[in-house]
KOLLO-222348 format. One line per 5 residues: their letters; for each residue x, y, z of N, C-alpha, C. Coordinates in Angstrom, 3 decimals. Atoms other than C-alpha are relative to their C-alpha. Layout:
A) X/Y/Z/X/Y/Z/X/Y/Z ~ ...
END
This chain:
MKPQC) 0.433/0.596/-0.999/128.485/102.225/98.597/-0.388/-1.336/-0.636 ~ 0.277/1.169/0.845/127.766/98.662/97.757/-1.474/-0.489/0.070 ~ 1.462/0.175/0.205/123.995/97.842/96.470/-0.407/-1.172/1.032 ~ 0.558/0.945/-0.919/122.004/95.918/99.122/-0.904/-0.715/-0.512 ~ 1.108/0.652/0.429/119.318/94.793/96.762/0.106/0.187/-1.315
NLIID) -0.350/-0.192/0.997/119.006/94.324/93.320/-1.336/0.367/-0.516 ~ 0.942/-0.620/0.105/115.950/95.681/91.195/-0.603/-0.759/-1.514 ~ 0.558/0.626/1.533/113.631/94.005/88.320/-1.237/1.346/-0.212 ~ 0.744/-0.752/0.283/111.691/96.519/86.620/-0.798/-0.556/-1.411 ~ 0.562/0.440/0.826/109.492/96.389/83.412/-0.221/0.933/-1.224
SCCDL) 0.049/-1.001/0.873/109.485/97.827/79.925/-0.969/1.047/-0.299 ~ 0.979/-0.792/-0.090/106.304/99.743/80.432/0.611/1.617/0.682 ~ -0.400/-1.519/-0.184/108.663/102.775/81.908/0.347/0.737/-0.861 ~ -0.068/-0.700/1.326/109.383/103.746/78.464/1.465/1.019/0.081 ~ -1.123/-0.819/0.006/112.818/104.882/79.568/0.978/-0.164/-0.975
PAALV) -1.222/0.071/1.074/115.923/105.398/77.132/0.684/-1.254/0.442 ~ -0.651/1.094/-0.167/117.485/101.754/77.213/1.365/0.198/0.825 ~ -0.726/-0.022/-0.617/120.634/102.907/78.151/0.015/0.748/1.684 ~ 0.464/0.018/-1.465/119.193/104.064/81.587/0.232/-0.938/0.782 ~ 0.216/0.879/-1.004/118.391/101.090/82.843/0.846/-1.404/-0.378
KQPGI) -1.025/0.807/0.276/121.285/98.886/81.260/0.917/-0.061/1.279 ~ -0.894/-0.243/-1.020/123.103/98.580/84.825/-0.052/-1.416/0.599 ~ -0.208/1.130/-0.574/124.583/95.709/86.594/-1.321/-0.034/1.423 ~ 1.019/-0.314/-1.176/121.575/94.483/89.346/-1.264/0.401/-0.598 ~ 1.534/-0.531/0.410/118.718/95.665/87.174/-0.213/-0.698/-1.111
TMIKF) 0.315/0.742/1.360/116.912/93.290/85.251/-1.262/0.470/-0.576 ~ 1.138/-0.487/0.849/114.049/94.305/82.649/-0.972/-1.207/-0.519 ~ 0.697/1.164/0.603/111.237/92.219/81.989/-0.838/0.724/-1.139 ~ 0.657/-0.389/1.502/109.557/92.695/78.354/-1.244/0.021/-0.176 ~ 1.287/0.276/0.306/106.238/93.148/77.720/-0.202/-0.386/-1.658
PYVLK) 0.023/0.467/1.411/104.933/91.224/74.721/-0.974/0.953/-0.655 ~ 1.131/-0.599/0.901/102.782/93.020/71.841/0.149/-0.671/-1.454 ~ -0.136/0.693/1.386/101.798/91.817/68.567/-0.407/1.083/-1.194 ~ -0.399/-1.082/1.094/102.265/93.943/65.252/-0.237/-1.012/-1.141 ~ 0.250/0.926/1.255/100.677/92.379/62.086/0.226/-1.193/-0.027
GVEYA) -0.074/1.544/0.149/100.285/88.962/63.138/1.088/-0.471/0.667 ~ -1.185/0.456/-0.285/103.915/88.845/64.453/0.314/0.537/1.787 ~ -0.499/-0.608/-1.520/105.000/88.783/68.464/1.228/0.417/0.198 ~ -1.650/-0.584/0.314/107.751/90.952/69.363/-0.112/0.059/1.581 ~ -0.182/-0.438/-1.265/109.211/91.748/72.890/0.254/1.431/0.321
DDLYQ) -0.126/-1.769/-0.178/109.124/95.781/74.064/1.559/-0.020/0.594 ~ -1.455/-0.379/-0.497/112.832/96.405/74.449/0.526/1.195/0.011 ~ -0.081/-1.394/-0.046/112.730/99.952/74.486/0.722/0.428/-1.300 ~ -0.431/-0.158/1.234/113.461/99.954/70.943/1.338/-0.191/-0.704 ~ -1.282/0.806/0.552/116.659/98.196/70.691/0.356/-0.418/-1.018
THDAR) -0.306/0.858/1.107/115.965/96.228/67.829/-1.008/0.484/-0.943 ~ 0.397/-0.617/0.981/113.160/98.124/66.282/-0.606/1.513/-0.004 ~ -0.205/-1.346/-0.005/112.432/101.536/65.214/-1.481/0.498/0.450 ~ 1.111/-0.640/-0.526/110.009/103.705/66.835/-0.991/0.743/-1.212 ~ 0.653/-0.260/1.313/108.967/105.358/63.505/-0.817/-1.019/-0.624
EFYEA) 0.672/1.201/0.495/108.115/102.113/62.081/-0.995/-0.406/0.402 ~ 0.760/0.398/-0.736/106.094/101.243/64.829/-1.486/0.635/-0.124 ~ 1.155/-1.060/-0.075/103.798/104.415/64.831/-0.496/0.055/-1.387 ~ 0.514/0.074/1.625/103.628/104.478/60.915/-0.823/-1.444/-0.243 ~ 0.401/1.208/0.177/102.212/100.597/61.037/-1.340/1.031/0.492
MRDKK) 1.587/-0.391/-0.798/99.408/102.323/63.543/-0.851/0.981/-0.719 ~ 0.974/-0.648/0.879/98.594/105.175/61.103/-0.498/-0.334/-1.038 ~ 0.561/0.682/1.217/97.598/102.886/58.520/-0.893/-1.036/0.528 ~ 1.232/0.613/-0.298/94.268/102.021/59.959/-0.487/-0.957/-0.764 ~ 0.383/1.130/1.018/93.809/99.863/57.033/0.489/-1.812/0.534
GDLPT) -0.489/1.267/-0.083/95.908/97.160/58.678/-0.308/-0.286/1.632 ~ 0.077/0.299/-1.439/95.939/95.142/62.037/0.500/0.933/0.761 ~ -0.630/-0.573/-1.318/96.486/97.287/64.935/0.685/-0.806/1.183 ~ -0.717/1.105/-0.889/98.971/96.213/67.511/-0.906/-0.279/1.366 ~ 0.616/0.127/-0.955/97.833/94.419/70.477/0.974/-0.018/1.023
TSQIP) -0.583/0.561/-1.259/99.001/93.480/73.994/-0.427/-0.827/0.971 ~ 0.826/0.876/-0.845/98.744/91.188/76.726/1.221/0.097/1.182 ~ -0.842/-0.234/-1.099/100.155/90.567/79.988/1.364/-0.681/-0.214 ~ -1.264/0.764/0.132/103.651/89.267/80.772/-0.115/-1.343/0.221 ~ -0.041/1.303/-0.088/103.995/85.467/79.952/0.315/-0.414/1.571
TRTLT) -0.427/0.568/-1.338/104.078/83.072/83.328/1.194/-0.377/-0.440 ~ -1.552/0.921/0.181/107.296/81.378/81.731/0.840/1.326/0.095 ~ -0.862/-0.813/-0.353/108.923/84.865/81.820/0.031/0.393/1.350 ~ -0.247/-0.223/-1.492/108.049/85.725/85.263/0.526/-0.967/0.480 ~ -0.484/1.249/-0.458/108.935/82.220/86.301/1.535/-0.062/0.029
ETFEH) -1.394/-0.065/-0.104/112.319/82.579/84.948/0.770/1.226/0.456 ~ -0.373/-1.452/-0.592/112.942/86.143/85.865/0.046/-0.143/1.559 ~ -0.107/0.050/-1.547/111.998/85.416/89.524/0.851/-0.828/0.654 ~ -0.934/0.940/-0.345/113.764/82.210/89.922/1.215/0.191/-0.176 ~ -1.356/-0.367/0.113/117.029/83.722/88.856/-0.002/1.370/1.093
ALQSG) -0.253/-0.975/-1.366/116.595/86.603/91.200/0.160/-0.703/1.339 ~ 0.247/0.575/-1.353/115.517/84.189/94.233/1.525/-1.059/0.024 ~ -1.298/0.708/-0.206/118.863/81.772/93.268/1.267/1.145/0.381 ~ -1.075/-0.787/-0.096/121.002/84.777/93.216/0.392/0.533/1.349 ~ -0.300/-0.061/-1.541/120.632/85.045/97.044/0.195/1.350/0.406
VPTVY) 0.055/-1.459/-0.325/120.447/89.117/96.861/-1.692/0.177/-0.232 ~ 1.761/-0.386/0.035/117.067/90.528/98.083/-0.483/0.622/-1.363 ~ -0.239/-0.671/1.079/115.375/91.905/95.101/-1.670/0.000/0.040 ~ 1.375/-0.664/0.101/112.362/94.333/94.614/-0.537/0.024/-1.492 ~ 0.440/0.045/1.448/110.027/94.165/91.300/-1.008/1.410/-0.001
LCFDS) 0.614/-1.367/0.185/108.879/97.790/90.619/-0.895/-0.192/-1.441 ~ 0.561/0.307/0.884/105.839/96.936/88.399/-1.236/1.164/-0.787 ~ 1.042/-0.839/0.914/103.540/98.396/85.807/-1.254/0.538/0.893 ~ 1.474/-0.495/-0.292/100.135/100.257/86.910/-0.874/-1.459/-0.015 ~ 0.581/1.320/-0.072/98.208/97.246/88.559/-1.779/0.618/-0.608
ALSGS) 1.274/-0.630/0.340/94.834/99.654/87.216/0.317/-0.109/-1.493 ~ 0.098/-0.108/1.344/95.958/99.323/83.674/0.434/-1.530/-0.474 ~ -0.179/1.427/0.371/96.958/95.606/83.748/-0.147/-1.364/0.828 ~ 0.282/1.198/-1.279/96.654/92.146/85.663/1.479/-0.613/0.112 ~ -1.450/0.571/-0.016/100.492/91.822/85.360/0.315/0.025/1.472
FDSAQ) -0.026/-0.208/-1.694/100.762/92.925/89.095/-0.373/-1.295/0.716 ~ 0.737/0.921/-1.069/98.494/90.446/90.471/0.608/-1.541/-0.668 ~ -0.268/1.128/0.913/99.960/87.765/88.012/1.743/-0.241/0.813 ~ -1.445/-0.177/-1.020/103.628/88.621/89.905/-0.280/-0.434/1.310 ~ 0.298/0.637/-1.387/102.101/88.390/93.251/-0.230/-1.196/-0.005
LMCQT) 0.126/1.548/-0.281/101.011/85.140/92.780/0.992/-0.830/-0.128 ~ -0.985/0.763/0.395/103.970/83.916/91.046/1.197/-0.128/1.359 ~ -0.979/-0.331/-1.087/106.119/85.471/94.095/-0.349/-1.192/1.208 ~ 0.461/0.873/-1.137/103.892/83.681/96.414/-0.026/-1.575/-0.359 ~ -0.520/1.234/0.293/104.464/80.461/94.750/1.273/-0.729/-0.095
LSEKY) -1.789/0.218/0.190/108.221/80.443/94.303/0.453/0.024/1.741 ~ -0.325/-0.574/-1.648/108.239/81.599/98.285/-0.072/-1.679/0.461 ~ 0.393/1.294/-0.539/107.266/77.736/98.670/1.531/-0.972/-0.460 ~ -1.085/0.623/0.308/110.290/76.580/96.740/1.250/0.819/0.498 ~ -0.785/-0.581/-0.580/112.491/79.103/98.141/0.011/1.012/0.846
PDGKL) 0.230/-0.625/-1.518/111.864/79.737/101.696/0.892/1.220/0.525 ~ -1.056/-1.068/-0.691/114.955/81.641/102.263/0.476/1.322/-0.900 ~ -0.318/-0.826/0.691/114.483/83.758/99.423/-0.781/1.390/0.373 ~ 0.478/-1.187/-0.369/113.762/87.679/99.486/-0.441/0.573/-1.238 ~ 0.741/-0.840/1.250/111.410/88.953/96.381/-1.016/0.765/0.137
YCVDT) 1.528/-0.399/-0.281/108.981/91.295/96.665/-0.335/0.723/-1.135 ~ 0.649/-0.531/1.062/106.542/92.951/94.347/-0.904/1.355/0.295 ~ 1.037/-1.453/-0.539/105.261/96.608/94.527/-0.370/0.585/-1.496 ~ 1.025/-0.397/0.877/102.589/98.049/92.535/0.413/1.682/0.096 ~ -0.553/-1.482/0.032/103.981/101.672/91.214/-1.047/0.924/-0.282
HLASI) 1.163/-1.013/0.573/100.507/102.869/90.029/-0.001/1.049/-0.728 ~ -0.394/-0.818/1.277/102.085/104.530/87.254/0.454/-1.058/-1.350 ~ -0.022/0.552/1.245/102.770/104.015/83.816/1.069/0.821/-0.774 ~ -0.903/-0.548/1.058/105.009/104.966/80.861/1.039/1.071/0.723 ~ -1.303/-0.686/-0.509/107.605/107.911/81.902/-0.386/0.444/1.368
AEGVL) 0.168/-0.197/-1.374/105.678/108.465/85.070/0.484/-1.337/0.952 ~ -1.025/1.369/-0.680/106.987/104.982/86.106/1.164/0.266/-0.151 ~ -1.529/-0.121/0.542/110.099/105.843/84.210/0.529/1.099/1.463 ~ -0.654/-0.808/-1.004/110.561/108.882/86.767/0.373/-0.712/1.439 ~ -0.147/0.728/-1.147/110.156/106.624/89.665/1.412/-1.013/-0.023
VESAI) -0.878/1.224/0.287/112.368/103.507/88.403/1.357/1.025/-0.220 ~ -1.301/-0.581/-0.196/115.122/106.039/87.541/0.634/0.253/1.175 ~ -0.377/-0.420/-1.554/115.285/107.456/90.786/0.171/-1.468/0.885 ~ -0.281/1.293/-0.607/114.855/103.954/92.339/1.322/-0.919/-0.273 ~ -1.228/0.438/0.473/117.732/102.710/90.430/1.395/1.086/0.749
KQRND) -0.940/-0.579/-0.681/119.889/105.549/92.073/-0.025/-0.064/1.570 ~ 0.009/0.752/-1.285/118.552/104.620/95.509/0.400/-0.996/0.304 ~ -0.763/1.640/-0.141/119.639/101.188/94.947/1.243/0.154/0.177 ~ -1.126/0.134/0.403/122.941/102.213/93.880/0.780/0.506/1.172 ~ -0.659/-1.043/-1.194/123.282/104.551/96.961/-0.003/-0.933/1.366
GLTAE) 0.241/1.303/-1.190/122.478/101.384/99.527/-1.111/-0.011/0.659 ~ 1.137/0.462/-0.459/119.091/101.053/100.111/-0.278/-1.343/0.183 ~ 0.381/1.654/-0.343/117.895/97.521/101.562/-1.344/-0.015/-0.960 ~ 1.449/0.197/0.695/115.001/95.939/99.643/-1.292/0.339/0.928 ~ 1.476/-0.487/-1.172/112.539/96.724/102.724/0.050/1.530/-0.334
EMISW) 0.045/-1.479/-0.248/113.821/100.177/102.571/-0.299/0.638/-1.356 ~ 0.449/-0.456/0.899/113.129/100.504/98.908/-1.617/-0.091/-0.272 ~ 1.519/0.339/0.166/109.726/98.993/99.168/-0.492/1.131/1.053 ~ 0.503/-1.285/-0.852/109.089/101.870/101.941/0.037/1.356/-1.005 ~ -0.314/-1.413/0.520/110.492/104.555/99.647/-0.789/-0.105/-1.176
ANEAR) 0.497/-0.207/1.566/108.674/103.510/96.230/-1.703/0.131/0.645 ~ 1.209/-0.193/-0.723/105.288/103.401/98.283/-0.242/1.544/0.201 ~ 0.259/-1.725/-0.231/105.757/106.932/99.308/0.480/0.906/-1.115 ~ -0.867/-0.795/1.004/107.642/108.424/96.551/-0.819/0.009/-1.212 ~ 0.780/-0.061/1.141/105.089/107.664/93.978/-1.048/1.116/0.084
FFVNA) 0.860/-0.844/-0.084/102.898/110.035/95.174/0.577/1.352/-0.300 ~ -0.621/-1.186/0.405/105.412/112.996/94.383/0.237/-0.291/-1.580 ~ -0.226/0.097/1.792/105.546/111.871/90.490/-1.271/0.564/-0.502 ~ 0.945/-0.469/0.729/103.922/114.183/88.423/-0.004/0.024/-1.126 ~ -0.163/0.295/1.592/102.877/113.584/85.092/-1.229/0.300/-0.817
QFMVD) 1.189/-0.626/0.887/100.420/114.714/82.319/0.253/-0.438/-1.305 ~ -0.560/-0.145/0.906/100.185/113.987/79.008/-1.454/-0.006/-1.259 ~ 0.690/-0.140/1.118/98.027/114.475/75.669/0.181/-0.951/-1.141 ~ -0.226/0.963/0.959/96.816/112.007/73.010/-0.603/0.979/-1.182 ~ 0.743/-1.076/1.565/96.096/113.427/69.225/-1.137/-0.368/-0.467
DLYYL) 1.225/0.352/0.718/93.547/111.004/68.377/-0.849/-1.078/0.854 ~ 0.738/0.492/-0.993/90.804/109.826/70.691/-0.368/-1.557/-0.511 ~ 0.303/1.105/0.259/90.351/106.816/68.432/0.591/-1.261/0.574 ~ -0.453/1.526/-0.642/92.800/104.428/70.060/-0.540/-0.186/1.608 ~ 0.549/-0.030/-1.517/91.522/105.574/73.597/-1.598/-0.944/-0.139
KRGGR) 1.740/0.407/0.225/88.045/104.815/72.085/0.089/-1.539/-0.102 ~ 0.060/1.322/0.139/88.917/101.113/71.032/0.722/-0.930/1.093 ~ -0.693/1.119/-1.136/90.964/100.192/74.273/-1.319/0.256/1.034 ~ 1.298/0.081/-1.030/87.464/101.132/76.068/0.379/1.003/1.011 ~ 0.018/-0.834/-0.845/89.002/104.024/77.895/-0.669/1.262/0.049
IPPAA) 0.652/-0.933/0.257/86.678/106.406/76.705/-1.297/-0.204/-0.646 ~ 1.664/0.412/0.790/82.623/106.167/75.460/0.344/0.338/-1.488 ~ -0.407/-0.607/1.343/82.702/106.103/71.840/-0.790/1.150/-0.641 ~ 0.708/-1.424/0.518/80.291/109.035/71.461/0.970/1.409/0.623 ~ -0.862/-1.015/-0.528/82.682/111.121/73.448/1.224/0.246/-0.939
ATLGS) -1.145/0.096/0.980/85.585/109.979/71.009/-0.546/0.774/-1.132 ~ 0.505/-0.522/1.277/83.469/111.129/68.076/-0.084/1.537/0.245 ~ 0.438/-1.624/-0.347/82.403/114.471/69.563/1.406/0.691/0.041 ~ -1.199/-0.495/-0.231/86.085/115.070/70.673/0.789/0.234/-1.086 ~ -0.957/-0.387/1.062/87.689/114.433/67.315/-0.749/1.016/-1.050
ALDVK) 0.690/-1.020/0.617/84.900/116.752/65.616/0.252/1.377/0.322 ~ -0.277/-1.428/-0.360/85.731/119.551/67.680/1.669/0.193/0.299 ~ -1.676/-0.008/-0.094/89.641/118.920/67.660/0.214/0.153/1.609 ~ -0.305/-0.176/-1.809/89.544/118.686/71.499/1.339/-1.121/0.210 ~ -1.113/0.958/-0.302/92.990/117.007/72.796/-0.183/0.050/1.449
PLLGF) 0.135/0.154/-1.758/92.438/115.422/76.386/1.104/0.090/0.446 ~ -1.055/-0.325/-0.912/94.864/116.061/78.892/-0.321/-1.186/1.016 ~ 0.229/1.003/-0.686/95.223/112.824/81.010/1.376/0.131/1.135 ~ -0.775/0.128/-1.037/97.088/111.971/84.218/-0.427/-1.227/0.701 ~ 0.326/1.530/-0.824/97.032/109.151/86.989/-0.722/0.496/1.315
DVSGP) 0.435/-0.285/-1.480/94.639/109.344/89.965/0.990/-1.065/0.769 ~ -1.084/0.800/-0.933/96.407/108.401/93.195/-0.115/-1.624/0.252 ~ 0.234/1.392/-0.406/95.069/104.736/93.031/0.425/-0.659/-1.248 ~ -0.849/0.455/1.643/96.603/104.174/89.192/-1.035/0.219/-0.851 ~ 0.592/-0.221/0.943/93.577/105.022/87.132/0.275/1.004/-0.840
LSLSG) -0.263/-1.377/0.690/93.719/107.168/84.162/-0.914/1.112/0.278 ~ 0.900/-1.105/-0.803/92.208/110.549/85.146/-0.150/1.098/-1.058 ~ -0.160/-1.259/0.873/91.093/113.567/82.666/0.162/1.012/1.194 ~ -0.506/-1.082/-0.540/92.937/116.357/83.795/-0.111/1.461/-0.816 ~ 0.331/-1.208/0.811/91.974/118.790/81.159/-0.119/-0.297/-1.177
LARGR) 0.309/-0.023/1.250/91.049/119.795/77.767/0.479/1.131/-0.961 ~ -0.591/-1.512/0.613/92.674/121.779/74.870/-0.949/-0.100/-1.408 ~ 0.556/-0.270/1.327/91.204/123.185/71.812/1.155/-0.080/-0.954 ~ -0.984/-0.168/0.976/93.931/122.127/69.334/1.370/-0.255/0.591 ~ -1.211/0.684/-0.402/97.422/120.718/69.426/0.986/1.154/0.842
KKGIR) -0.998/-0.845/-0.719/99.284/123.775/70.020/-0.659/0.863/1.398 ~ 0.594/-0.390/-1.307/97.216/124.784/73.016/0.169/-0.889/0.694 ~ -0.172/1.737/-1.011/97.624/121.297/74.381/1.259/0.100/0.563 ~ -0.982/0.007/-0.513/101.217/121.815/74.349/0.049/1.173/1.024 ~ 0.050/-1.340/-0.825/100.898/125.254/76.192/-0.400/-0.638/1.342
QLAAY) 0.761/0.863/-1.191/98.686/123.253/78.594/0.952/-0.874/0.855 ~ -1.142/0.632/-0.646/101.507/120.865/79.344/1.038/0.745/0.689 ~ -1.297/-0.669/-0.445/104.373/123.429/79.731/-0.656/0.455/1.284 ~ 0.644/-0.682/-1.089/101.832/125.305/82.181/-0.171/-0.954/1.464 ~ 0.100/1.385/-1.256/101.268/121.864/84.406/1.282/-0.223/0.838
YTKRA) -1.332/0.034/-0.526/104.988/122.078/84.926/0.387/1.041/0.868 ~ -0.773/-1.083/-0.566/105.732/125.585/85.300/-0.979/0.618/1.416 ~ 1.089/-0.203/-1.173/102.668/125.982/87.934/0.840/-0.321/1.041 ~ -0.288/0.874/-1.079/103.988/123.311/89.984/1.554/0.294/0.376 ~ -1.101/-0.153/-0.481/107.643/124.520/89.503/0.517/1.332/0.974
NDKDT) -0.109/-1.016/-1.298/106.943/127.227/92.460/-0.004/-0.837/0.914 ~ -0.051/0.627/-0.979/106.692/124.293/94.642/1.456/-0.307/0.253 ~ -1.420/0.310/-0.399/110.120/123.736/96.637/0.403/-1.539/-0.053 ~ -0.404/1.063/0.430/110.094/120.519/95.779/-0.034/-0.667/-1.380 ~ -0.239/0.431/1.512/109.839/120.392/92.166/1.166/-0.257/-0.617
GRHII) -1.499/0.205/0.501/112.651/118.892/90.558/-0.007/1.092/-1.574 ~ -0.057/-0.314/1.004/114.068/120.455/87.507/0.504/-0.808/-1.083 ~ 0.089/0.857/1.473/114.566/117.398/85.398/-1.325/-0.614/0.054 ~ 1.383/0.300/0.547/111.856/116.679/83.459/0.172/-1.195/-0.847 ~ -0.353/0.918/1.083/111.290/113.425/81.206/-1.404/0.302/-0.933
IGDAD) 0.973/-0.225/1.171/109.578/114.038/77.951/-0.130/-1.046/-0.681 ~ 0.371/1.129/1.218/108.185/111.202/75.772/-0.741/0.363/-1.122 ~ 1.106/0.046/1.359/106.637/111.175/72.471/-0.233/-1.182/-0.766 ~ 0.147/1.045/0.874/104.988/108.929/70.364/-0.113/0.347/-1.667 ~ -0.235/-0.479/1.383/106.557/109.936/67.006/-0.127/1.336/-0.279
CPKDA) 0.073/-1.085/-0.013/106.403/113.269/67.592/0.734/1.292/0.107 ~ -1.224/-0.548/-0.645/109.758/114.817/68.110/-0.186/1.392/0.037 ~ 0.269/-1.520/0.073/108.943/118.375/66.993/-0.727/0.645/1.118 ~ 0.711/-0.820/-0.981/106.481/118.930/69.083/0.422/-0.372/1.668 ~ -0.645/0.004/-1.007/108.581/117.465/72.044/1.099/1.116/0.404
KRLEE) -1.053/-1.265/0.064/111.163/120.296/71.237/-0.883/1.551/0.375 ~ 0.588/-1.408/-0.280/108.415/123.053/71.211/-0.703/-0.308/1.659 ~ 0.378/0.024/-1.604/107.180/121.774/75.022/0.924/0.245/0.690 ~ -1.069/-0.266/-0.967/110.648/122.073/76.185/0.081/1.341/-0.468 ~ -0.196/-1.505/-0.085/110.932/125.564/74.468/-0.908/1.035/1.055
EILKS) 1.143/-0.620/-0.697/107.542/126.495/76.143/0.727/0.086/1.396 ~ -0.041/-0.025/-1.631/108.700/125.321/79.787/1.207/0.980/0.225 ~ -0.859/-0.720/-0.407/112.046/126.963/79.278/0.051/1.791/-0.125 ~ 0.388/-1.259/0.318/110.452/130.332/78.488/-0.097/0.406/1.826 ~ 0.192/-0.627/-1.742/109.526/130.364/82.544/1.107/-0.746/0.878
VPDAV) -0.972/0.752/-1.114/112.000/127.787/84.151/1.173/-0.413/-1.042 ~ -1.251/0.038/1.116/115.410/128.448/81.912/0.838/-1.174/0.589 ~ -0.939/1.225/-0.385/117.242/125.705/84.149/-0.739/-1.262/0.187 ~ 0.707/1.588/0.115/114.980/122.855/83.366/0.878/-0.662/-0.950 ~ -0.969/1.312/1.000/116.819/119.738/81.984/-1.061/-0.932/-0.326
FTETK) 0.863/0.994/0.711/115.356/117.307/79.757/0.466/-1.266/-0.028 ~ -0.301/0.971/0.651/115.367/113.638/79.140/-1.200/-0.272/-0.850 ~ 1.192/0.137/0.997/113.750/112.945/75.784/0.159/-1.676/-0.237 ~ 0.170/1.266/0.481/112.557/109.576/75.174/-1.290/-0.551/-0.696 ~ 1.054/0.498/0.884/110.225/107.316/73.042/-1.299/-0.530/0.504
IGPVI) 0.835/0.678/-0.709/106.850/106.100/74.147/-0.147/-1.292/-0.728 ~ 0.003/0.958/0.640/106.959/102.475/73.908/-1.153/-0.720/-0.803 ~ 0.817/0.715/0.797/105.110/99.990/71.690/-0.947/-0.507/1.170 ~ 0.977/0.660/-0.891/102.824/98.698/74.747/-0.773/1.086/0.172 ~ 0.937/-1.219/-0.428/101.639/101.957/75.877/-0.162/0.734/-1.022
GSHVG) 0.861/-0.352/1.317/101.362/103.098/72.148/-0.751/-0.254/-0.535 ~ 1.341/0.585/0.466/99.216/100.739/71.444/-1.491/0.517/0.276 ~ 0.747/-0.256/-0.661/96.994/102.052/73.610/-0.589/1.552/-0.205 ~ 0.330/-1.405/0.371/97.122/105.673/72.914/0.173/0.710/-1.305 ~ -0.070/-0.191/1.384/98.084/105.956/69.484/1.374/1.129/-0.377
PGMLA) -1.019/-1.110/0.109/100.886/108.217/67.621/-0.380/1.502/0.123 ~ 0.103/-1.212/0.000/101.285/111.703/68.445/-0.441/0.595/1.525 ~ -0.035/-0.238/-0.965/101.161/111.254/72.135/0.957/0.813/0.545 ~ -0.529/-0.551/-0.677/102.805/113.598/74.240/0.038/0.403/1.686 ~ 0.547/0.158/-1.504/103.799/113.369/77.994/1.389/0.649/0.508
LSFWG) -1.273/-0.459/-0.888/105.989/114.825/80.729/-0.419/-0.316/1.228 ~ 0.042/0.672/-1.376/106.670/113.568/84.127/1.110/0.616/0.813 ~ -1.006/-0.293/-1.023/108.677/114.881/86.974/-0.193/-0.208/1.659 ~ 0.356/0.036/-1.347/109.345/115.068/90.748/-0.436/1.642/0.056 ~ 0.926/-1.135/-0.418/106.717/117.653/92.123/-0.511/-0.476/1.252
PDVRK) 1.037/-0.060/-1.375/104.336/118.565/94.991/-0.674/-1.518/0.010 ~ 0.669/0.960/-0.284/102.401/115.490/96.391/-1.197/0.053/-0.460 ~ 1.259/0.032/0.896/99.569/114.508/94.135/-1.511/-0.237/0.550 ~ 1.163/-0.006/-1.144/97.419/113.728/97.173/-0.726/1.417/0.208 ~ 0.740/-1.463/-0.402/96.627/117.304/97.533/-0.623/0.089/-1.123
DVGVA) 0.962/-0.436/1.195/95.154/117.399/93.845/-1.212/-0.784/0.486 ~ 1.384/1.018/-0.307/92.311/114.871/95.259/-0.873/0.872/0.566 ~ 1.014/-1.025/-0.629/89.158/116.986/95.876/-0.704/-0.723/1.565 ~ 0.364/0.201/-1.238/87.895/117.059/99.507/-1.151/-1.187/0.308 ~ 1.117/0.966/0.140/84.638/114.742/98.701/0.865/-1.426/-0.281
DRIAR) -0.638/1.139/0.397/87.348/112.249/97.081/0.735/-0.157/1.273 ~ -0.883/0.291/-1.264/89.424/112.306/100.242/-0.707/-0.575/0.995 ~ 0.561/0.608/-1.101/86.577/111.686/102.523/-0.600/-1.335/-0.431 ~ 0.421/1.541/0.296/85.329/108.520/100.263/1.058/-0.777/0.355 ~ -1.036/1.130/-0.271/88.750/107.133/100.450/0.324/-0.466/1.413
RVKHH) -0.294/0.092/-1.442/88.945/107.628/104.105/-1.098/-1.040/0.751 ~ 1.223/0.979/-0.377/85.520/105.921/104.436/0.403/-1.649/-0.210 ~ -0.363/1.429/0.911/86.604/102.912/102.031/1.071/-0.558/1.011 ~ -1.277/0.532/-0.335/89.819/102.600/103.916/-0.320/-0.576/1.584 ~ 0.637/0.397/-1.317/87.858/102.449/107.534/-0.957/-0.873/0.076
G) 1.245/1.260/0.404/85.011/100.231/106.155/0.408/-1.143/0.370
END
């Protein structure tokens, strides 16, 4: 079936480059700075993940920094899409973690005056890293199977609630540096060798989903997160596992899952430099299609969201 729309994605999906190199798919590369030099996150096509994380482990040097997508990049990418005459949907990195979605929306509105007949839409995935990757990978398939741009928007806005994801960081130092957790909590957590398990709130922000005393227990808890949900009829057997330069632990996670779900299939990928700058080396993550994550929200929170929605 002939595709009815094109897609714009961004490098924060942390997928293997080969999965996104397809006709009609354009990737925006987020910028990052390492040792005073600015680079474009191209899913490690030009730089090695091991070198990036080794540079981070050397805390004596300047740690990498990240920034929003440059206005020039948005302008060039969006104009090219509008000039193509093909309706295009941009699946954007979580707006709760970056201002890039707001910038993209503003640019889209600005260019609509220049291209009144163009069809370009921005969708906030409310996801990041391999969780965003799960959505993007399937969106490419849906696009290739013939979804229109309008159908893609509706699909993505509902499908994101069925992306299940959890990740573990090795060192709370990086989350503290980025202001994700209080400094006192980071100091205490490091002293106790506590590994936080994190996920995404349904509206996008990071949320604490568990704690593990030590890395081995953390890996087992990540596996349990999947195997518990694997009992749901909607849980897929395809799992994306991402690691920030800890490939042996990624293999251990796979082995742990296979003990309970022997037909599980894995896609291995590296956590990109933009996400990696904020979580540090040693991050281990898994994501997959599973039960509706809105069911995980507590009763009190569901009531609060309903009140806000109708307020």
